[in-house]
N, C-alpha and C positions, 0 to 999 in steps of 0.2 A: 349124774350131773354134780359138779363140784359145788360145795357150800357157797363159795364166793360168787358163783354165777346166779344163784337163786335170789329172787326178790320176794316171791310169795310162794309159800308151800302150804297146801291144805290136805288134810288127811281125814277121810271118813266124816266130813262135816254133816251134821244133822241139826235141824231146828224144829222144835215142836211148839205149837201155839194152842191156846184154848179159845174157841170161838163160841158165840152165843147162838143157840138154835132158834133164831127168830126173836122178835121183841117180846119182853116179858109182859104178861097181862097186867093191865092197870089195877092197882090196889089202893083203896082209900085208906086213910089213917085209921079208921075204925077196924078195918080188916087186919091191919098190922097189930093193933093193940089187942084185938080178940085172940089172934094166934099167939102173941107173946104171953098173954095172961093164961091161956089154956094149955100151953106147952108142958108145964110141970105135971098137970093132971093127966094128960095123954101119956106121958112117960111113965107115971106111976101105974096107970091101968095096964100098960103093956108089960111092965115088970111082973105085976100080980098074975097076969094071964100067961106068963112065960113066953111072950111074943117078942120079936125084934123091936128095938127102939124105933119109934117113928122118925123119919128123916124128911127134910124138905127136898123135894126133887130138884135136881140141877138141870138147867137147860143148856149146859155147856158140852162141847165136844172137842176132843183132841184131834188136831190135824198136823201132819208133817209138811212144813213149808220147804224143807230140804231133807234129802235122804242119801247118806253115804256118798257125798261128793268129794272127790280127790283130784288134785291137779298140782302141777308146778309151773311157775311163770318165771322166766329168766329176766335178769336185769336188762332194761332197755327195750323190752318187748311191748308192743301195743296190741292189746287183746280185746276183742269184742265179745260181749255176752248177749246172746239173743234167746228168744223164747216167747211164747204167748203170755197173755196176762195170767198172773197167778202161778207162773212156772218157778218162781223163787229167785229171780234175778236181783230184785231190790233187797231181799232178805240176805242174800249172799254178800252184797256190798256193805250192808249194815254190820254184818259180822266182821268183815275185813276192816271196816272203819272203827271197830270196837264200840259201836253204838249199842249193839246187843251181843250177848254171849251165845255160843252154840250150845245146844242141849247135849250133843255128843260130838266127839272129834276134836281136833286141834288145828290151829292155823298160826303160822309164823310169818311175820313181815319183817324184812331186813332193810330198814331205811325209814326215814321220816315220811309220814303219810298224810296227804291232804285229800279231802273228800268234798265233792259237790253232789249232794243227794237231793232231798226235798227242798223246795224253796223256803229260805229262811232258816234252814238248819245251821246252828252255830252263830246266829245273829241274836242280839238282844234288842227287842223292839223299841225300848225306851232310849237307846243310844243312837247317836248320829251315824251316818255312813262312815265318817272319818274314824270315830271311836270303834266301830265294829271291825274295820280293817286291822287296827292294832290288836283288838281282842282276838280275832281269828289267828293272827300271827302268833300271839302269846300261847293260844291253845296248841298250836303246832310246835311250840317250844323254841320260837325264834326270839332273838333279842330285839329290843326296840330300834336299835341302830340298823339292824338288818331290814326291818320293815320300812323304816324311813327312806332307805335307798330306793325301794321299789314303789313307794307311795304314789308319786306323781304319775308313774307309768300305769299303775292300776287304775287310777282315777280317769286318766285319758282314755284308756282302753274301754272302760265302762261308759264313757261319755256322760259322766255324772258330776262335772265340775260345779254346776249350778245348785246341786242338791246334796253335796257331800256333807254339809253341816246341818242337814235336816234329819230329824229322828226317822229311822227306817220304818216305823209303824205307819208312816204316811206314804211309803213307796207302793207303787203298783207291782203286780207280779213280774212284769217285764223288767222294771228297775231293779227289783230284788235279784233276778236271774243275772242281769248284766254285772252287777257288783259282785255277786257271789262267784260267778265264773272268773271274773278278773282277779279276785283274791286267790282263788284256788290255783289258777294257772300261772300266776306271777310269783307267788311266794315259793321259796326254794325247798321243794319236797322231792324226795327220790321216787315216791310212788304217788300216783294221782288216780283217784277213783271218781268216775263221772257217771251220773245216772240221768238219762234223758235230758241232756242239756239243750237239745234242739226242740223240746216240747213247748217252750215258751220263748217269745221274742219274735221280732220281725225277720224277714228273709235275709236282710243285709247283715244283721247281727249273727244269725245262724252261720252265715258264710264266714264271718269274722272268727267265730268260735272254731270252726273247722280248720281255718288257717292257723290259729294259735295252737290247736292240738297237734297239727302236723309239725309245728315249730318245736313244741315241747318234746314230741317223740324224737325229733332230730337231735335233741340235746342229750339223748341217752337215758331219759327218765322212763320209768315203767308206768304204763297207762292201762287202766281197765275202763272200758267204755260200754255202758248199757244203752241200747237204742232199739226202737222199732223201725228206724229208717235204714233199710238194708243198703242203700247206696252209700250212706255215710260210713257204715261198718266196712263195706268193701273198699272204700277210698282210704280209710284210716288204718285198718286193722289187718295185718297179714295173717293173724291167727284168731280163732274164734272158739268160744265155748257155747254149746247149745243145751239149754235146760228145758225140761218139760215135766211139770207136776212134781217139782222138787228133785228130779233125777238128772244127772249129767248124761245126756243121750250120746253126745259125740263131741270131740274136740279135734282141731287140726286146721288145715288150710281154709281160710275164710270163704273163698269162692265155692269150694266143694261143700262146705257145711251149710252155707246160705242156700245153695241150690237144693240140698236135701230138705232143709227146713221149709222152704217155700212149697216144694212138691208134697210135703207131708200133710198139708191142710186142704188139698184140692177136693177131697170127698167129704169134708166137714160141712154138711149142709143143713143140719138140724140140731137144736139144743133143747133139752128139758132140764129143769132144776134138779140138783142133788142137794143133800144136806149142807154142803159147803158153799154152793155156788150162787146163792142169791140172798138178798137182804129183805127181811120181813118189813112190810109197810101196809097201810090201809088203803092207799090211793090206787096202786096198780101193782099186783103181784104177778110177775111174768110166769107163765106156765109152759109156754112154747115159743121158740124163735126159730124160723125155718126159711129156707129158700125153696120156692115151689115153681112148677111149670104151669102151662096154660090150664091144665086140669086140676090145679091146686094140689098136685102130688109132690112129695118131697123130691127135690132135684137129685138125680142119681148119676148124672153124666156131665160131660163138658157141654157148653151151650154155644150156639152160633150168634154172631153179631146181629142177625136179623130177627132174633127171638126175644120176646119179653121174659124177664125174670121177675117173679113175685117175691116180695119180702112180707112174710106172714108173722104177725106178733099177736100172741094170745095171752090173756091175763085176767085175773080176778080183781074186781073193785069192791071194797067194803064201804068206802066213802068216795063220793064224786067231788071233783074240784076242777075249776077252769084253769088252775095253775099247772095241771099235769101236762107235761110235754113227753110224747112217746114218738120215737123215731129210730134212726140208725146213722152211723158214720161209715163212710165207704173209703177204703184205702187201696192204693196200688200195691203191687208186690214189693216195691221198694220201701213200703211203709209210709209213703207220702199221702197225706190226707187229701182226698179229692173233694168231698163235700159232706155236710150234714143235712139231714132231712127230718122234719117233724110233722106230726099230724095237724099241727097248728100253724103251718106255713101259709095257708090260704086265708082269705077274709074270714072273720070270726063266724059269720053266718053259715059258712060252708064246712066248719069243723065237724068231724064225726062226733056224735054225742055219746059219751061214755055213760054206761048205766051200772048200777050195782049188780054184782054177779059176774058171769063170764062175758068177756068182750073179745072179738076177733077183728084185728085191723090188717088190711092188705094194701100194699103199695107196689105198683109196677115200675120196675126200672125200664126206661125207654129203650126200644130197639135202635140199632144204628147209632149207638153212643160210644161203646167201649171198643178199644183196640184189642188185638189178640194179647193174651197174657193172663196172669193170675191176680185175683182181687180178694180182699178181706173186708168183711162187713161186721160191725159191732153194734149191739143194742145200746140205744141212747134214751135214758129215762130219768126225768128230773121234775122237780117242782120249780117253775119258772123263777129264776133269780132268788131261790130260797135254799134248795139243797139237792144234791145228787142222790139218785137211787142206783142207777147203773151208769157209770161214767166211762166213756171210751178211753182206752189206754190205762185204766185203773182197775176196775172190777167188772167190766162188761163182758157178757158172753160173746164169743167170736165165731163167725162162720166164714167159709170161703167158697169161691167158685172159679172156674177156668173158662175163658172165652177162646174159641178156636173157629176161624172161618166165618163166612157170611157177613163180611164187613160192608160190602156194597155190591150192586149189580154192574158196576163199571168195569170194563175190561182192563182198565189201567191199575186197579187196586184189588187184586184177588188175594193178597196176603197181607201180613202186618205192615203198617206204615209208621213213620216216625211219630213220636209223641205218646203220651199216656192214653189219650182218648182218640177216637176216630169217628166223629159224628158225620152223618150224611146231611149236608145243608144245601137245599136246592138254590140255584142261582137263576136270576132272570135278567134278560136284556132290557134296559130302559131306553 
């Protein structure tokens, strides 16, 4: 490939992080003072006895978020990046956007680069929307006159005319996303990096974003697009990179790569925590997340539409709280969210009562609801309106299952029918 044709070139990229091995034990001030005062005496005793110097144990562990990732992207290409949670997609974009440096390897970008990553990235919360548009443009190296030409178009696209002179600290997440996308898409950058732009905002604005990205691609600009929504990837991106656990599994034609990716998760029906995979907490420490059959055995096969599937969630509680929400999020193969479900969805008097120690929660997915196809399910665990423990799309364990046959007993519908779901709803003549 000739140098003039290359927009992004990555060679053996790797990124290492240190993570905490669970939350540190609570220590009172007297504990810290006692250890600080006694440290010299402990060191002296060790030296006199010819023993190694005492050291405080570290509860940190090294993990590789990316490992040996190499690729070239030509000018004007629109490339999707897919993979499950924790596969390294967002880390890769942060390296390309120069937000973080790679531990190993090199990356070269040939052209001015704009990025839409986490909500609020590149915004100063004390400044107004108007001021942040000019700030973002300046960060991209644009002149004030260049930004002024695009200003009205940006505001109109974001539908923010009434709030453009309001400090962005008062914006909702949806308002943040609308303005951030409008800035990234309208300012003149040769390379555009977009991470989960469809995760926030209503359906109308998501459709508007897709239209704008199609327009940007048609202008010959290079676009990298991270998304869990496979339909959007297939619609926008002729080429695709598939990451898994920090490794580049495959790259090439989007339709072929997406099909491989979706098939890869069909047998993923049980999860237990590893050192890297869960966050320590006292309210509900997940120990197992699984799809089970009618006998509560881990699902090992495709299921029929007339069978129930059980979602089994096991965990340890050290402290009980009525604020704990335990459940799951269910997605279609395209990445479209179908629904969330929590153990607290019923009247409070019917909630399963969590107890200290081991808890096992079971929820049955109803028969005659799903169409033929592949589905993904993620653990959903939080303290109600306080904090996430396992957040779908961010750090939640993921399972999958495949539905084939058994849609109904009607002779008219023995195979898949249009739509994501295929519920059997009885009709009666009035």
